C-alpha positions as semicolon CSV with decimal commas, in nm:
position;residue;x (nm);y (nm);z (nm)
1;X;0,004;2,009;-2,273
2;X;-0,232;1,756;-2,424
3;X;-0,576;1,658;-2,295
4;X;-0,585;1,280;-2,271
5;X;-0,882;1,078;-2,150
6;X;-0,859;0,922;-1,805
7;X;-1,096;0,647;-1,690
8;X;-1,330;0,770;-1,415
9;X;-1,337;0,458;-1,197
10;X;-1,634;0,564;-0,982
11;X;-1,857;0,655;-1,276
12;X;-1,743;0,346;-1,470
13;X;-1,837;0,131;-1,170
14;X;-2,179;0,294;-1,149
15;X;-2,217;0,235;-1,521
16;X;-2,132;-0,136;-1,486
17;X;-2,398;-0,170;-1,217
18;X;-2,656;0,015;-1,428
19;X;-2,579;-0,190;-1,741
20;X;-2,589;-0,514;-1,541
21;X;-2,934;-0,432;-1,404
22;X;-3,050;-0,315;-1,747
23;X;-2,944;-0,655;-1,886
24;X;-3,147;-0,827;-1,613
25;X;-2,841;-0,987;-1,455
26;X;-2,753;-1,026;-1,089
27;X;-2,404;-1,002;-0,944
28;X;-2,426;-1,379;-0,895
29;X;-2,505;-1,421;-1,267
30;X;-2,186;-1,232;-1,358
31;X;-1,990;-1,428;-1,099
32;X;-2,102;-1,751;-1,267
33;X;-2,033;-1,621;-1,618
34;X;-1,678;-1,523;-1,525
35;X;-1,622;-1,835;-1,315
36;X;-1,521;-1,632;-1,009
37;X;-1,520;-1,817;-0,675
38;X;-1,667;-1,509;-0,501
39;X;-1,851;-1,198;-0,621
40;X;-1,589;-0,963;-0,472
41;X;-1,432;-0,863;-0,806
42;X;-1,770;-0,760;-0,946
43;X;-1,852;-0,558;-0,634
44;X;-1,512;-0,387;-0,662
45;X;-1,585;-0,299;-1,026
46;X;-1,924;-0,154;-0,932
47;X;-1,780;0,043;-0,641
48;X;-1,507;0,190;-0,860
49;X;-1,232;0,034;-0,649
50;X;-1,101;-0,176;-0,939
51;X;-1,149;-0,206;-1,313
52;X;-1,207;-0,524;-1,511
53;X;-0,900;-0,654;-1,690
54;X;-0,904;-0,611;-2,067
55;X;-1,007;-0,973;-2,127
56;X;-1,287;-0,943;-1,869
57;X;-1,395;-0,613;-2,024
58;X;-1,431;-0,786;-2,363
59;X;-1,651;-1,057;-2,208
60;X;-1,848;-0,800;-2,007
61;X;-1,927;-0,606;-2,324
62;X;-2,055;-0,920;-2,496
63;X;-2,261;-1,027;-2,194
64;X;-2,411;-0,680;-2,150
65;X;-2,455;-0,645;-2,528
66;X;-2,275;-0,310;-2,542
67;X;-1,945;-0,181;-2,680
68;X;-1,647;-0,159;-2,445
69;X;-1,659;0,219;-2,494
70;X;-2,013;0,214;-2,355
71;X;-1,886;0,058;-2,030
72;X;-1,591;0,288;-1,963
73;X;-1,657;0,646;-1,853
74;X;-1,371;0,880;-1,933
75;X;-1,283;1,227;-1,815
76;X;-1,078;1,446;-2,045
77;X;-1,018;1,710;-1,778
78;X;-0,685;1,551;-1,692
79;X;-0,399;1,733;-1,853
80;X;-0,087;1,536;-1,931
81;X;0,251;1,683;-2,012
82;X;0,357;1,560;-2,356
83;X;0,733;1,511;-2,355
84;X;0,860;1,455;-2,708
């Protein structure tokens, strides 16, 4: 058994909201930056219902002026069977 990190979607979402506010940005600001027609995707990220795609995560890190690792919250409690 190997301990592998698993993304905690709820805590990552809370983190996105905290970092957004810390950067002085509104949900509407992010919506405009990403060119989304509605803010739903950003709300889903913040609620932990969905995660940003990799390309959106890269942009989010630049906009929030943090590393991608600073956005994602991982939990290493998940144990995964390593089948070699």
